[in-house]
matplotlib code that plots the C-alpha trace (Angstrom):
import matplotlib.pyplot as plt

x = [-71.6, -70.9, -67.8, -66.1, -65.1, -61.4, -59.4, -57.6, -53.8, -52.3, -50.8, -47.1, -44.9, -43.5, -39.9, -40.9, -42.4, -39.0, -37.3, -39.6, -39.1, -35.6, -35.4, -37.3, -35.6, -34.4, -32.5, -31.1, -30.0, -28.3, -26.4, -25.3, -24.1, -22.1, -20.6, -19.6, -18.1, -16.1, -14.8, -13.8, -11.9, -10.2, -9.1, -7.8, -5.8, -4.3, -3.4, -1.8, 0.1, 1.4, 2.4, 4.4, 6.2, 7.0, 8.4, 10.4, 12.0, 12.8, 14.3, 16.5, 17.6, 18.5, 20.3, 22.4, 23.1, 24.1, 26.5, 28.0, 28.3, 30.1, 32.7, 33.1, 33.4, 36.0, 38.0, 37.8, 38.7, 41.8, 42.8, 42.4, 44.4, 47.2, 47.1, 45.6, 46.4, 44.4, 41.2, 39.6, 39.7, 38.5, 35.5, 34.9, 34.8, 32.4, 30.1, 30.0, 29.3, 26.4, 25.1, 25.2, 23.3, 20.7, 20.3, 20.0, 17.2, 15.5, 15.8, 14.2, 11.4, 10.7, 10.7, 8.2, 6.0, 6.1, 5.1, 2.1, 1.0, 1.2, -1.0, -3.6, -3.8, -4.9]
y = [33.8, 30.4, 30.5, 27.2, 26.6, 27.2, 24.0, 22.8, 22.9, 19.6, 17.6, 18.3, 15.7, 13.0, 14.4, 17.4, 15.1, 13.3, 16.5, 17.2, 13.7, 12.8, 9.1, 6.6, 5.9, 2.5, 4.1, 6.7, 4.0, 2.1, 5.3, 5.9, 2.3, 2.6, 5.9, 4.4, 1.5, 3.9, 5.7, 2.4, 1.4, 4.7, 4.4, 0.9, 2.2, 5.0, 2.4, 0.1, 3.0, 3.9, 0.2, 0.4, 3.5, 1.8, -1.2, 1.0, 2.7, -0.7, -1.8, 1.3, 0.6, -3.0, -1.9, 0.4, -2.4, -4.7, -2.0, -1.6, -5.4, -5.6, -3.1, -5.1, -8.3, -6.8, -5.5, -8.8, -10.7, -8.5, -8.9, -12.7, -12.7, -11.0, -13.7, -16.8, -19.0, -16.8, -18.7, -15.8, -13.7, -16.6, -17.0, -13.2, -13.4, -16.4, -14.6, -11.4, -13.2, -15.1, -11.7, -10.4, -13.4, -12.9, -9.2, -10.1, -12.6, -9.9, -7.5, -10.2, -10.7, -6.9, -6.6, -9.5, -7.8, -4.6, -6.5, -8.1, -4.7, -3.3, -6.2, -5.3, -1.8, -3.2]
z = [-26.6, -25.4, -23.2, -22.5, -18.9, -18.4, -18.9, -15.8, -16.0, -17.1, -14.2, -13.9, -15.6, -13.4, -13.8, -11.7, -9.1, -9.0, -8.3, -5.4, -4.0, -5.4, -4.7, -2.5, 0.9, -0.2, -3.1, -0.8, 1.7, -1.2, -2.3, 1.3, 1.6, -1.7, -0.6, 2.7, 0.8, -1.4, 1.7, 3.3, 0.1, -0.1, 3.5, 2.7, -0.3, 1.9, 4.5, 1.9, 0.4, 3.9, 4.4, 1.1, 2.2, 5.5, 3.6, 1.3, 4.3, 5.7, 2.4, 2.3, 5.9, 5.1, 1.9, 4.0, 6.5, 3.7, 2.3, 5.8, 6.2, 2.9, 4.1, 7.4, 5.4, 3.1, 6.1, 8.0, 4.8, 4.2, 7.9, 7.6, 4.3, 6.1, 8.8, 7.1, 10.1, 12.5, 13.2, 15.0, 11.9, 9.8, 12.1, 11.9, 8.1, 8.2, 10.8, 8.8, 5.5, 7.3, 8.6, 5.1, 3.7, 6.5, 5.5, 1.8, 2.7, 4.7, 1.8, -0.6, 1.9, 2.1, -1.7, -1.8, 0.8, -1.2, -4.3, -2.5, -1.2, -4.7, -5.9, -3.3, -4.8, -8.2]

ax = plt.figure().add_subplot(projection="3d")
ax.plot(x, y, z, "-o")
ax.set_aspect("equal")
plt.show()
């Protein structure tokens, strides 16, 4: 009988080759670069979120200061109303009101800062 020589096995498909050598070094380098970039961005996000928390604490502190100033203003104003000709009391009222305005401006600035930080997260 005429026996045909055994046929050689077909070469493995390229996919198997890809599994043995997953990706060329330049692709691997690109992936590593992108992963580092992602890590950097995530760290940046965390940093910005911490900044926001810090600003929110500041806002809370300033709001409390404003509330305290309002009480001081009211007390000073009442004292001045009781003695309208007392210039010392009048000056006290003016100073306290100016302080309160200053604190309100600070609060506005902090809220603006917080808004900017939020924009950076987008």
